[in-house]
PyMOL Python script that loads the backbone (N, CA, C, O; Angstrom):
from pymol import cmd

cmd.read_pdbstr("""\
ATOM      1  N   MET A   1      79.382 111.937  98.747  1.00  0.00           N
ATOM      2  CA  MET A   1      79.786 111.015  97.719  1.00  0.00           C
ATOM      3  C   MET A   1      78.700 110.785  96.691  1.00  0.00           C
ATOM      4  O   MET A   1      78.720 109.760  96.008  1.00  0.00           O
ATOM      5  N   ALA A   2      77.809 111.645  96.562  1.00  0.00           N
ATOM      6  CA  ALA A   2      76.728 111.485  95.589  1.00  0.00           C
ATOM      7  C   ALA A   2      77.266 111.649  94.180  1.00  0.00           C
ATOM      8  O   ALA A   2      78.128 112.495  93.944  1.00  0.00           O
ATOM      9  N   PRO A   3      76.768 110.848  93.235  1.00  0.00           N
ATOM     10  CA  PRO A   3      77.212 111.011  91.855  1.00  0.00           C
ATOM     11  C   PRO A   3      76.629 112.292  91.266  1.00  0.00           C
ATOM     12  O   PRO A   3      75.430 112.369  90.997  1.00  0.00           O
ATOM     13  N   GLU A   4      77.467 113.279  91.070  1.00  0.00           N
ATOM     14  CA  GLU A   4      77.034 114.565  90.531  1.00  0.00           C
ATOM     15  C   GLU A   4      77.603 114.729  89.128  1.00  0.00           C
ATOM     16  O   GLU A   4      78.436 113.937  88.689  1.00  0.00           O
ATOM     17  N   THR A   5      77.150 115.757  88.433  1.00  0.00           N
ATOM     18  CA  THR A   5      77.672 116.052  87.108  1.00  0.00           C
ATOM     19  C   THR A   5      79.079 116.626  87.236  1.00  0.00           C
ATOM     20  O   THR A   5      79.329 117.510  88.054  1.00  0.00           O
ATOM     21  N   THR A   6      79.991 116.112  86.418  1.00  0.00           N
ATOM     22  CA  THR A   6      81.371 116.570  86.448  1.00  0.00           C
ATOM     23  C   THR A   6      81.967 116.454  85.051  1.00  0.00           C
ATOM     24  O   THR A   6      81.484 115.682  84.223  1.00  0.00           O
ATOM     25  N   ASN A   7      83.015 117.221  84.798  1.00  0.00           N
ATOM     26  CA  ASN A   7      83.723 117.140  83.522  1.00  0.00           C
ATOM     27  C   ASN A   7      84.765 116.023  83.540  1.00  0.00           C
ATOM     28  O   ASN A   7      85.369 115.712  82.513  1.00  0.00           O
ATOM     29  N   PHE A   8      84.971 115.427  84.706  1.00  0.00           N
ATOM     30  CA  PHE A   8      85.957 114.369  84.865  1.00  0.00           C
ATOM     31  C   PHE A   8      85.257 113.090  85.306  1.00  0.00           C
ATOM     32  O   PHE A   8      84.179 113.135  85.899  1.00  0.00           O
ATOM     33  N   ASP A   9      85.868 111.965  85.016  1.00  0.00           N
ATOM     34  CA  ASP A   9      85.285 110.693  85.442  1.00  0.00           C
ATOM     35  C   ASP A   9      85.321 110.539  86.954  1.00  0.00           C
ATOM     36  O   ASP A   9      84.461 109.885  87.544  1.00  0.00           O
ATOM     37  N   LEU A  10      86.332 111.152  87.575  1.00  0.00           N
ATOM     38  CA  LEU A  10      86.473 111.082  89.024  1.00  0.00           C
ATOM     39  C   LEU A  10      87.198 112.328  89.506  1.00  0.00           C
ATOM     40  O   LEU A  10      88.239 112.699  88.963  1.00  0.00           O
ATOM     41  N   SER A  11      86.648 112.969  90.524  1.00  0.00           N
ATOM     42  CA  SER A  11      87.329 114.124  91.106  1.00  0.00           C
ATOM     43  C   SER A  11      87.137 114.118  92.616  1.00  0.00           C
ATOM     44  O   SER A  11      86.186 113.537  93.138  1.00  0.00           O
ATOM     45  N   LEU A  12      88.058 114.774  93.300  1.00  0.00           N
ATOM     46  CA  LEU A  12      88.019 114.885  94.752  1.00  0.00           C
ATOM     47  C   LEU A  12      88.011 116.361  95.107  1.00  0.00           C
ATOM     48  O   LEU A  12      88.867 117.121  94.654  1.00  0.00           O
ATOM     49  N   SER A  13      87.043 116.765  95.920  1.00  0.00           N
ATOM     50  CA  SER A  13      86.961 118.144  96.401  1.00  0.00           C
ATOM     51  C   SER A  13      87.214 118.140  97.897  1.00  0.00           C
ATOM     52  O   SER A  13      86.649 117.329  98.631  1.00  0.00           O
ATOM     53  N   ILE A  14      88.063 119.050  98.342  1.00  0.00           N
ATOM     54  CA  ILE A  14      88.367 119.174  99.764  1.00  0.00           C
ATOM     55  C   ILE A  14      88.124 120.620 100.164  1.00  0.00           C
ATOM     56  O   ILE A  14      88.588 121.543  99.494  1.00  0.00           O
ATOM     57  N   ALA A  15      87.390 120.817 101.268  1.00  0.00           N
ATOM     58  CA  ALA A  15      87.064 122.168 101.737  1.00  0.00           C
ATOM     59  C   ALA A  15      87.162 122.220 103.258  1.00  0.00           C
ATOM     60  O   ALA A  15      86.994 121.211 103.942  1.00  0.00           O
ATOM     61  N   PHE A  16      87.433 123.401 103.766  1.00  0.00           N
ATOM     62  CA  PHE A  16      87.464 123.645 105.203  1.00  0.00           C
ATOM     63  C   PHE A  16      86.135 124.291 105.568  1.00  0.00           C
ATOM     64  O   PHE A  16      85.869 125.428 105.179  1.00  0.00           O
ATOM     65  N   VAL A  17      85.292 123.564 106.319  1.00  0.00           N
ATOM     66  CA  VAL A  17      83.947 124.032 106.655  1.00  0.00           C
ATOM     67  C   VAL A  17      83.740 123.914 108.163  1.00  0.00           C
ATOM     68  O   VAL A  17      83.911 122.841 108.741  1.00  0.00           O
ATOM     69  N   ARG A  18      83.371 125.025 108.789  1.00  0.00           N
ATOM     70  CA  ARG A  18      83.090 125.041 110.236  1.00  0.00           C
ATOM     71  C   ARG A  18      84.182 124.362 111.047  1.00  0.00           C
ATOM     72  O   ARG A  18      83.903 123.469 111.848  1.00  0.00           O
ATOM     73  N   GLN A  19      85.402 124.775 110.846  1.00  0.00           N
ATOM     74  CA  GLN A  19      86.558 124.264 111.585  1.00  0.00           C
ATOM     75  C   GLN A  19      86.865 122.789 111.304  1.00  0.00           C
ATOM     76  O   GLN A  19      87.598 122.156 112.064  1.00  0.00           O
ATOM     77  N   LYS A  20      86.312 122.243 110.226  1.00  0.00           N
ATOM     78  CA  LYS A  20      86.570 120.850 109.870  1.00  0.00           C
ATOM     79  C   LYS A  20      86.909 120.749 108.390  1.00  0.00           C
ATOM     80  O   LYS A  20      86.488 121.575 107.579  1.00  0.00           O
ATOM     81  N   ILE A  21      87.664 119.738 108.064  1.00  0.00           N
ATOM     82  CA  ILE A  21      87.978 119.462 106.664  1.00  0.00           C
ATOM     83  C   ILE A  21      86.950 118.467 106.141  1.00  0.00           C
ATOM     84  O   ILE A  21      86.713 117.421 106.746  1.00  0.00           O
ATOM     85  N   GLN A  22      86.345 118.808 105.006  1.00  0.00           N
ATOM     86  CA  GLN A  22      85.383 117.913 104.359  1.00  0.00           C
ATOM     87  C   GLN A  22      85.912 117.533 102.980  1.00  0.00           C
ATOM     88  O   GLN A  22      86.422 118.374 102.239  1.00  0.00           O
ATOM     89  N   ALA A  23      85.781 116.274 102.658  1.00  0.00           N
ATOM     90  CA  ALA A  23      86.212 115.786 101.347  1.00  0.00           C
ATOM     91  C   ALA A  23      85.048 115.046 100.701  1.00  0.00           C
ATOM     92  O   ALA A  23      84.291 114.344 101.372  1.00  0.00           O
ATOM     93  N   SER A  24      84.917 115.214  99.395  1.00  0.00           N
ATOM     94  CA  SER A  24      83.859 114.491  98.684  1.00  0.00           C
ATOM     95  C   SER A  24      84.347 114.107  97.285  1.00  0.00           C
ATOM     96  O   SER A  24      85.064 114.852  96.616  1.00  0.00           O
ATOM     97  N   PHE A  25      83.931 112.928  96.886  1.00  0.00           N
ATOM     98  CA  PHE A  25      84.243 112.443  95.551  1.00  0.00           C
ATOM     99  C   PHE A  25      83.052 112.706  94.642  1.00  0.00           C
ATOM    100  O   PHE A  25      81.902 112.507  95.030  1.00  0.00           O
ATOM    101  N   THR A  26      83.341 113.154  93.436  1.00  0.00           N
ATOM    102  CA  THR A  26      82.343 113.292  92.388  1.00  0.00           C
ATOM    103  C   THR A  26      82.785 112.329  91.289  1.00  0.00           C
ATOM    104  O   THR A  26      83.961 112.293  90.925  1.00  0.00           O
ATOM    105  N   TYR A  27      81.843 111.552  90.764  1.00  0.00           N
ATOM    106  CA  TYR A  27      82.249 110.518  89.822  1.00  0.00           C
ATOM    107  C   TYR A  27      81.177 110.255  88.774  1.00  0.00           C
ATOM    108  O   TYR A  27      80.000 110.569  88.949  1.00  0.00           O
ATOM    109  N   ASN A  28      81.635 109.668  87.686  1.00  0.00           N
ATOM    110  CA  ASN A  28      80.753 109.273  86.596  1.00  0.00           C
ATOM    111  C   ASN A  28      80.076 107.963  86.996  1.00  0.00           C
ATOM    112  O   ASN A  28      80.726 106.919  87.063  1.00  0.00           O
ATOM    113  N   LYS A  29      78.779 108.021  87.261  1.00  0.00           N
ATOM    114  CA  LYS A  29      78.065 106.826  87.740  1.00  0.00           C
ATOM    115  C   LYS A  29      77.953 105.741  86.670  1.00  0.00           C
ATOM    116  O   LYS A  29      77.586 104.608  86.982  1.00  0.00           O
ATOM    117  N   ASP A  30      78.263 106.069  85.420  1.00  0.00           N
ATOM    118  CA  ASP A  30      78.284 105.050  84.372  1.00  0.00           C
ATOM    119  C   ASP A  30      79.579 104.231  84.411  1.00  0.00           C
ATOM    120  O   ASP A  30      79.651 103.142  83.841  1.00  0.00           O
ATOM    121  N   LEU A  31      80.594 104.764  85.088  1.00  0.00           N
ATOM    122  CA  LEU A  31      81.889 104.086  85.158  1.00  0.00           C
ATOM    123  C   LEU A  31      82.193 103.481  86.524  1.00  0.00           C
ATOM    124  O   LEU A  31      82.951 102.516  86.620  1.00  0.00           O
ATOM    125  N   PHE A  32      81.609 104.039  87.576  1.00  0.00           N
ATOM    126  CA  PHE A  32      81.919 103.608  88.939  1.00  0.00           C
ATOM    127  C   PHE A  32      80.651 103.251  89.698  1.00  0.00           C
ATOM    128  O   PHE A  32      79.625 103.921  89.573  1.00  0.00           O
ATOM    129  N   TYR A  33      80.736 102.197  90.478  1.00  0.00           N
ATOM    130  CA  TYR A  33      79.647 101.842  91.395  1.00  0.00           C
ATOM    131  C   TYR A  33      79.775 102.690  92.661  1.00  0.00           C
ATOM    132  O   TYR A  33      80.876 103.098  93.031  1.00  0.00           O
ATOM    133  N   ALA A  34      78.657 102.951  93.317  1.00  0.00           N
ATOM    134  CA  ALA A  34      78.677 103.668  94.592  1.00  0.00           C
ATOM    135  C   ALA A  34      79.510 102.891  95.614  1.00  0.00           C
ATOM    136  O   ALA A  34      80.214 103.491  96.426  1.00  0.00           O
ATOM    137  N   SER A  35      79.432 101.570  95.577  1.00  0.00           N
ATOM    138  CA  SER A  35      80.205 100.748  96.517  1.00  0.00           C
ATOM    139  C   SER A  35      81.710 100.917  96.303  1.00  0.00           C
ATOM    140  O   SER A  35      82.480 100.888  97.263  1.00  0.00           O
ATOM    141  N   THR A  36      82.129 101.095  95.053  1.00  0.00           N
ATOM    142  CA  THR A  36      83.537 101.337  94.754  1.00  0.00           C
ATOM    143  C   THR A  36      83.979 102.660  95.354  1.00  0.00           C
ATOM    144  O   THR A  36      85.079 102.765  95.896  1.00  0.00           O
ATOM    145  N   MET A  37      83.129 103.664  95.258  1.00  0.00           N
ATOM    146  CA  MET A  37      83.459 104.974  95.815  1.00  0.00           C
ATOM    147  C   MET A  37      83.542 104.932  97.337  1.00  0.00           C
ATOM    148  O   MET A  37      84.352 105.639  97.936  1.00  0.00           O
ATOM    149  N   LYS A  38      82.715 104.112  97.956  1.00  0.00           N
ATOM    150  CA  LYS A  38      82.781 103.969  99.419  1.00  0.00           C
ATOM    151  C   LYS A  38      84.111 103.356  99.834  1.00  0.00           C
ATOM    152  O   LYS A  38      84.719 103.785 100.815  1.00  0.00           O
ATOM    153  N   VAL A  39      84.561 102.356  99.089  1.00  0.00           N
ATOM    154  CA  VAL A  39      85.857 101.738  99.375  1.00  0.00           C
ATOM    155  C   VAL A  39      86.972 102.750  99.151  1.00  0.00           C
ATOM    156  O   VAL A  39      87.883 102.857  99.972  1.00  0.00           O
ATOM    157  N   LEU A  40      86.912 103.488  98.059  1.00  0.00           N
ATOM    158  CA  LEU A  40      87.915 104.502  97.763  1.00  0.00           C
ATOM    159  C   LEU A  40      87.965 105.560  98.860  1.00  0.00           C
ATOM    160  O   LEU A  40      89.048 105.941  99.305  1.00  0.00           O
ATOM    161  N   ALA A  41      86.810 106.033  99.296  1.00  0.00           N
ATOM    162  CA  ALA A  41      86.747 107.040 100.360  1.00  0.00           C
ATOM    163  C   ALA A  41      87.319 106.485 101.659  1.00  0.00           C
ATOM    164  O   ALA A  41      88.028 107.188 102.380  1.00  0.00           O
ATOM    165  N   SER A  42      87.017 105.242 101.954  1.00  0.00           N
ATOM    166  CA  SER A  42      87.535 104.604 103.165  1.00  0.00           C
ATOM    167  C   SER A  42      89.058 104.508 103.124  1.00  0.00           C
ATOM    168  O   SER A  42      89.726 104.791 104.118  1.00  0.00           O
ATOM    169  N   ARG A  43      89.600 104.116 101.992  1.00  0.00           N
ATOM    170  CA  ARG A  43      91.061 104.010 101.848  1.00  0.00           C
ATOM    171  C   ARG A  43      91.715 105.384 101.894  1.00  0.00           C
ATOM    172  O   ARG A  43      92.788 105.544 102.475  1.00  0.00           O
ATOM    173  N   PHE A  44      91.079 106.363 101.290  1.00  0.00           N
ATOM    174  CA  PHE A  44      91.602 107.729 101.329  1.00  0.00           C
ATOM    175  C   PHE A  44      91.680 108.208 102.779  1.00  0.00           C
ATOM    176  O   PHE A  44      92.693 108.768 103.199  1.00  0.00           O
ATOM    177  N   LEU A  45      90.612 107.987 103.537  1.00  0.00           N
ATOM    178  CA  LEU A  45      90.593 108.383 104.945  1.00  0.00           C
ATOM    179  C   LEU A  45      91.685 107.659 105.727  1.00  0.00           C
ATOM    180  O   LEU A  45      92.343 108.258 106.578  1.00  0.00           O
ATOM    181  N   LYS A  46      91.878 106.375 105.442  1.00  0.00           N
ATOM    182  CA  LYS A  46      92.928 105.599 106.106  1.00  0.00           C
ATOM    183  C   LYS A  46      94.304 106.212 105.853  1.00  0.00           C
ATOM    184  O   LYS A  46      95.124 106.321 106.764  1.00  0.00           O
ATOM    185  N   ILE A  47      94.544 106.608 104.608  1.00  0.00           N
ATOM    186  CA  ILE A  47      95.824 107.226 104.249  1.00  0.00           C
ATOM    187  C   ILE A  47      96.006 108.540 104.998  1.00  0.00           C
ATOM    188  O   ILE A  47      97.072 108.789 105.561  1.00  0.00           O
ATOM    189  N   ILE A  48      94.987 109.372 105.010  1.00  0.00           N
ATOM    190  CA  ILE A  48      95.071 110.664 105.697  1.00  0.00           C
ATOM    191  C   ILE A  48      95.352 110.458 107.184  1.00  0.00           C
ATOM    192  O   ILE A  48      96.210 111.135 107.749  1.00  0.00           O
ATOM    193  N   LEU A  49      94.639 109.532 107.820  1.00  0.00           N
ATOM    194  CA  LEU A  49      94.848 109.277 109.248  1.00  0.00           C
ATOM    195  C   LEU A  49      96.240 108.721 109.524  1.00  0.00           C
ATOM    196  O   LEU A  49      96.858 109.073 110.529  1.00  0.00           O
ATOM    197  N   LEU A  50      96.740 107.853 108.642  1.00  0.00           N
ATOM    198  CA  LEU A  50      98.103 107.342 108.796  1.00  0.00           C
ATOM    199  C   LEU A  50      99.116 108.481 108.758  1.00  0.00           C
ATOM    200  O   LEU A  50     100.043 108.520 109.567  1.00  0.00           O
ATOM    201  N   ILE A  51      98.942 109.398 107.826  1.00  0.00           N
ATOM    202  CA  ILE A  51      99.869 110.522 107.679  1.00  0.00           C
ATOM    203  C   ILE A  51      99.789 111.449 108.888  1.00  0.00           C
ATOM    204  O   ILE A  51     100.819 111.887 109.401  1.00  0.00           O
ATOM    205  N   ILE A  52      98.581 111.748 109.345  1.00  0.00           N
ATOM    206  CA  ILE A  52      98.410 112.633 110.506  1.00  0.00           C
ATOM    207  C   ILE A  52      99.027 112.011 111.754  1.00  0.00           C
ATOM    208  O   ILE A  52      99.731 112.685 112.505  1.00  0.00           O
ATOM    209  N   ASN A  53      98.762 110.723 111.974  1.00  0.00           N
ATOM    210  CA  ASN A  53      99.230 110.053 113.188  1.00  0.00           C
ATOM    211  C   ASN A  53     100.680 109.588 113.124  1.00  0.00           C
ATOM    212  O   ASN A  53     101.287 109.297 114.154  1.00  0.00           O
ATOM    213  N   ASN A  54     101.237 109.519 111.914  1.00  0.00           N
ATOM    214  CA  ASN A  54     102.617 109.046 111.725  1.00  0.00           C
ATOM    215  C   ASN A  54     103.307 109.886 110.658  1.00  0.00           C
ATOM    216  O   ASN A  54     103.620 109.370 109.585  1.00  0.00           O
ATOM    217  N   PRO A  55     103.554 111.166 110.924  1.00  0.00           N
ATOM    218  CA  PRO A  55     104.104 112.039 109.880  1.00  0.00           C
ATOM    219  C   PRO A  55     105.490 111.624 109.383  1.00  0.00           C
ATOM    220  O   PRO A  55     105.938 112.091 108.336  1.00  0.00           O
ATOM    221  N   GLU A  56     106.170 110.749 110.131  1.00  0.00           N
ATOM    222  CA  GLU A  56     107.504 110.308 109.729  1.00  0.00           C
ATOM    223  C   GLU A  56     107.467 109.177 108.702  1.00  0.00           C
ATOM    224  O   GLU A  56     108.500 108.838 108.125  1.00  0.00           O
ATOM    225  N   LEU A  57     106.293 108.591 108.466  1.00  0.00           N
ATOM    226  CA  LEU A  57     106.184 107.476 107.520  1.00  0.00           C
ATOM    227  C   LEU A  57     106.580 107.902 106.109  1.00  0.00           C
ATOM    228  O   LEU A  57     106.259 108.998 105.649  1.00  0.00           O
ATOM    229  N   ARG A  58     107.284 107.000 105.447  1.00  0.00           N
ATOM    230  CA  ARG A  58     107.622 107.209 104.037  1.00  0.00           C
ATOM    231  C   ARG A  58     106.519 106.583 103.188  1.00  0.00           C
ATOM    232  O   ARG A  58     105.727 105.775 103.673  1.00  0.00           O
ATOM    233  N   LEU A  59     106.480 106.964 101.935  1.00  0.00           N
ATOM    234  CA  LEU A  59     105.420 106.497 101.047  1.00  0.00           C
ATOM    235  C   LEU A  59     105.334 104.973 101.008  1.00  0.00           C
ATOM    236  O   LEU A  59     104.240 104.417 101.097  1.00  0.00           O
ATOM    237  N   HIS A  60     106.463 104.295 100.878  1.00  0.00           N
ATOM    238  CA  HIS A  60     106.425 102.826 100.808  1.00  0.00           C
ATOM    239  C   HIS A  60     105.878 102.211 102.098  1.00  0.00           C
ATOM    240  O   HIS A  60     105.291 101.129 102.059  1.00  0.00           O
ATOM    241  N   GLU A  61     106.059 102.878 103.233  1.00  0.00           N
ATOM    242  CA  GLU A  61     105.519 102.375 104.498  1.00  0.00           C
ATOM    243  C   GLU A  61     103.996 102.545 104.551  1.00  0.00           C
ATOM    244  O   GLU A  61     103.287 101.696 105.091  1.00  0.00           O
ATOM    245  N   ILE A  62     103.513 103.635 103.994  1.00  0.00           N
ATOM    246  CA  ILE A  62     102.062 103.855 103.918  1.00  0.00           C
ATOM    247  C   ILE A  62     101.435 102.783 103.026  1.00  0.00           C
ATOM    248  O   ILE A  62     100.395 102.216 103.360  1.00  0.00           O
ATOM    249  N   VAL A  63     102.073 102.518 101.901  1.00  0.00           N
ATOM    250  CA  VAL A  63     101.584 101.483 100.980  1.00  0.00           C
ATOM    251  C   VAL A  63     101.568 100.126 101.679  1.00  0.00           C
ATOM    252  O   VAL A  63     100.622  99.356 101.514  1.00  0.00           O
ATOM    253  N   GLU A  64     102.604  99.830 102.453  1.00  0.00           N
ATOM    254  CA  GLU A  64     102.663  98.552 103.177  1.00  0.00           C
ATOM    255  C   GLU A  64     101.528  98.439 104.191  1.00  0.00           C
ATOM    256  O   GLU A  64     100.944  97.365 104.338  1.00  0.00           O
ATOM    257  N   HIS A  65     101.206  99.521 104.889  1.00  0.00           N
ATOM    258  CA  HIS A  65     100.065  99.521 105.817  1.00  0.00           C
ATOM    259  C   HIS A  65      98.773  99.171 105.076  1.00  0.00           C
ATOM    260  O   HIS A  65      97.979  98.356 105.544  1.00  0.00           O
ATOM    261  N   LEU A  66      98.577  99.792 103.923  1.00  0.00           N
ATOM    262  CA  LEU A  66      97.369  99.529 103.136  1.00  0.00           C
ATOM    263  C   LEU A  66      97.342  98.088 102.638  1.00  0.00           C
ATOM    264  O   LEU A  66      96.294  97.441 102.648  1.00  0.00           O
ATOM    265  N   ASN A  67      98.499  97.588 102.202  1.00  0.00           N
ATOM    266  CA  ASN A  67      98.577  96.203 101.734  1.00  0.00           C
ATOM    267  C   ASN A  67      98.247  95.221 102.853  1.00  0.00           C
ATOM    268  O   ASN A  67      97.575  94.216 102.621  1.00  0.00           O
ATOM    269  N   GLN A  68      98.717  95.507 104.063  1.00  0.00           N
ATOM    270  CA  GLN A  68      98.411  94.639 105.210  1.00  0.00           C
ATOM    271  C   GLN A  68      96.911  94.627 105.480  1.00  0.00           C
ATOM    272  O   GLN A  68      96.329  93.572 105.728  1.00  0.00           O
ATOM    273  N   ASP A  69      96.286  95.806 105.431  1.00  0.00           N
ATOM    274  CA  ASP A  69      94.835  95.890 105.633  1.00  0.00           C
ATOM    275  C   ASP A  69      94.087  95.090 104.568  1.00  0.00           C
ATOM    276  O   ASP A  69      93.132  94.376 104.874  1.00  0.00           O
ATOM    277  N   ASN A  70      94.529  95.214 103.313  1.00  0.00           N
ATOM    278  CA  ASN A  70      93.881  94.483 102.216  1.00  0.00           C
ATOM    279  C   ASN A  70      94.024  92.975 102.402  1.00  0.00           C
ATOM    280  O   ASN A  70      93.076  92.223 102.173  1.00  0.00           O
ATOM    281  N   ARG A  71      95.214  92.536 102.819  1.00  0.00           N
ATOM    282  CA  ARG A  71      95.430  91.103 103.065  1.00  0.00           C
ATOM    283  C   ARG A  71      94.514  90.601 104.175  1.00  0.00           C
ATOM    284  O   ARG A  71      93.923  89.528 104.056  1.00  0.00           O
ATOM    285  N   LYS A  72      94.396  91.373 105.251  1.00  0.00           N
ATOM    286  CA  LYS A  72      93.528  90.981 106.370  1.00  0.00           C
ATOM    287  C   LYS A  72      92.077  90.867 105.907  1.00  0.00           C
ATOM    288  O   LYS A  72      91.386  89.911 106.258  1.00  0.00           O
ATOM    289  N   GLN A  73      91.617  91.840 105.122  1.00  0.00           N
ATOM    290  CA  GLN A  73      90.244  91.808 104.620  1.00  0.00           C
ATOM    291  C   GLN A  73      90.030  90.603 103.712  1.00  0.00           C
ATOM    292  O   GLN A  73      88.997  89.939 103.795  1.00  0.00           O
ATOM    293  N   TRP A  74      90.997  90.316 102.849  1.00  0.00           N
ATOM    294  CA  TRP A  74      90.893  89.192 101.930  1.00  0.00           C
ATOM    295  C   TRP A  74      90.830  87.879 102.700  1.00  0.00           C
ATOM    296  O   TRP A  74      90.005  87.017 102.397  1.00  0.00           O
ATOM    297  N   LEU A  75      91.712  87.726 103.709  1.00  0.00           N
ATOM    298  CA  LEU A  75      91.720  86.502 104.510  1.00  0.00           C
ATOM    299  C   LEU A  75      90.418  86.331 105.281  1.00  0.00           C
ATOM    300  O   LEU A  75      89.891  85.223 105.375  1.00  0.00           O
ATOM    301  N   THR A  76      89.902  87.414 105.828  1.00  0.00           N
ATOM    302  CA  THR A  76      88.630  87.359 106.554  1.00  0.00           C
ATOM    303  C   THR A  76      87.509  86.908 105.628  1.00  0.00           C
ATOM    304  O   THR A  76      86.690  86.067 105.997  1.00  0.00           O
ATOM    305  N   LYS A  77      87.477  87.470 104.423  1.00  0.00           N
ATOM    306  CA  LYS A  77      86.447  87.099 103.449  1.00  0.00           C
ATOM    307  C   LYS A  77      86.571  85.626 103.066  1.00  0.00           C
ATOM    308  O   LYS A  77      85.567  84.918 102.980  1.00  0.00           O
ATOM    309  N   LYS A  78      87.795  85.165 102.838  1.00  0.00           N
ATOM    310  CA  LYS A  78      88.020  83.763 102.470  1.00  0.00           C
ATOM    311  C   LYS A  78      87.583  82.827 103.597  1.00  0.00           C
ATOM    312  O   LYS A  78      86.975  81.788 103.341  1.00  0.00           O
ATOM    313  N   LYS A  79      87.889  83.192 104.835  1.00  0.00           N
ATOM    314  CA  LYS A  79      87.481  82.361 105.976  1.00  0.00           C
ATOM    315  C   LYS A  79      85.961  82.270 106.063  1.00  0.00           C
ATOM    316  O   LYS A  79      85.410  81.198 106.315  1.00  0.00           O
ATOM    317  N   GLU A  80      85.291  83.395 105.853  1.00  0.00           N
ATOM    318  CA  GLU A  80      83.824  83.403 105.890  1.00  0.00           C
ATOM    319  C   GLU A  80      83.246  82.534 104.779  1.00  0.00           C
ATOM    320  O   GLU A  80      82.291  81.791 105.003  1.00  0.00           O
ATOM    321  N   MET A  81      83.823  82.624 103.583  1.00  0.00           N
ATOM    322  CA  MET A  81      83.352  81.818 102.461  1.00  0.00           C
ATOM    323  C   MET A  81      83.582  80.332 102.736  1.00  0.00           C
ATOM    324  O   MET A  81      82.725  79.506 102.424  1.00  0.00           O
ATOM    325  N   TYR A  82      84.724  79.992 103.313  1.00  0.00           N
ATOM    326  CA  TYR A  82      85.046  78.598 103.615  1.00  0.00           C
ATOM    327  C   TYR A  82      84.060  78.035 104.637  1.00  0.00           C
ATOM    328  O   TYR A  82      83.609  76.895 104.518  1.00  0.00           O
ATOM    329  N   LYS A  83      83.735  78.845 105.637  1.00  0.00           N
ATOM    330  CA  LYS A  83      82.778  78.408 106.659  1.00  0.00           C
ATOM    331  C   LYS A  83      81.406  78.130 106.054  1.00  0.00           C
ATOM    332  O   LYS A  83      80.678  77.261 106.533  1.00  0.00           O
ATOM    333  N   ARG A  84      81.054  78.869 105.002  1.00  0.00           N
ATOM    334  CA  ARG A  84      79.759  78.677 104.341  1.00  0.00           C
ATOM    335  C   ARG A  84      79.797  77.568 103.303  1.00  0.00           C
ATOM    336  O   ARG A  84      78.778  77.267 102.680  1.00  0.00           O
ATOM    337  N   GLY A  85      80.974  76.948 103.108  1.00  0.00           N
ATOM    338  CA  GLY A  85      81.087  75.831 102.180  1.00  0.00           C
ATOM    339  C   GLY A  85      81.500  76.204 100.779  1.00  0.00           C
ATOM    340  O   GLY A  85      81.462  75.359  99.885  1.00  0.00           O
ATOM    341  N   LYS A  86      81.899  77.462 100.555  1.00  0.00           N
ATOM    342  CA  LYS A  86      82.356  77.874  99.229  1.00  0.00           C
ATOM    343  C   LYS A  86      83.860  77.692  99.166  1.00  0.00           C
ATOM    344  O   LYS A  86      84.563  77.952 100.142  1.00  0.00           O
ATOM    345  N   LYS A  87      84.354  77.247  98.028  1.00  0.00           N
ATOM    346  CA  LYS A  87      85.785  76.973  97.878  1.00  0.00           C
ATOM    347  C   LYS A  87      86.542  78.114  97.209  1.00  0.00           C
ATOM    348  O   LYS A  87      87.750  78.236  97.415  1.00  0.00           O
ATOM    349  N   ASN A  88      85.881  78.955  96.416  1.00  0.00           N
ATOM    350  CA  ASN A  88      86.576  80.016  95.680  1.00  0.00           C
ATOM    351  C   ASN A  88      86.540  81.268  96.448  1.00  0.00           C
ATOM    352  O   ASN A  88      87.072  82.283  95.998  1.00  0.00           O
TER     353      ASN A  88
END
""", "prot")
cmd.dss("prot")
cmd.show_as("cartoon", "prot")
cmd.util.cbc("prot")
cmd.orient("prot")
């Protein structure tokens, strides 16, 4: 996920290396934070694993899985902030 030179603001490369699939994002570091790319890579991996483990899922069901994960993360963050005395 290193920011390399590219003709596109964001690209994904996928290759089969040593009996494994490797994926890497190349991105314009002036437009994207490394932390954003880590989140994107994590979500991409989640989608791939959902498809592999549940090939019968329809697109809207995959989206719902991701939405549930996002809601859980948001609620966890809010609970942590509340415990520290922050209201927003």
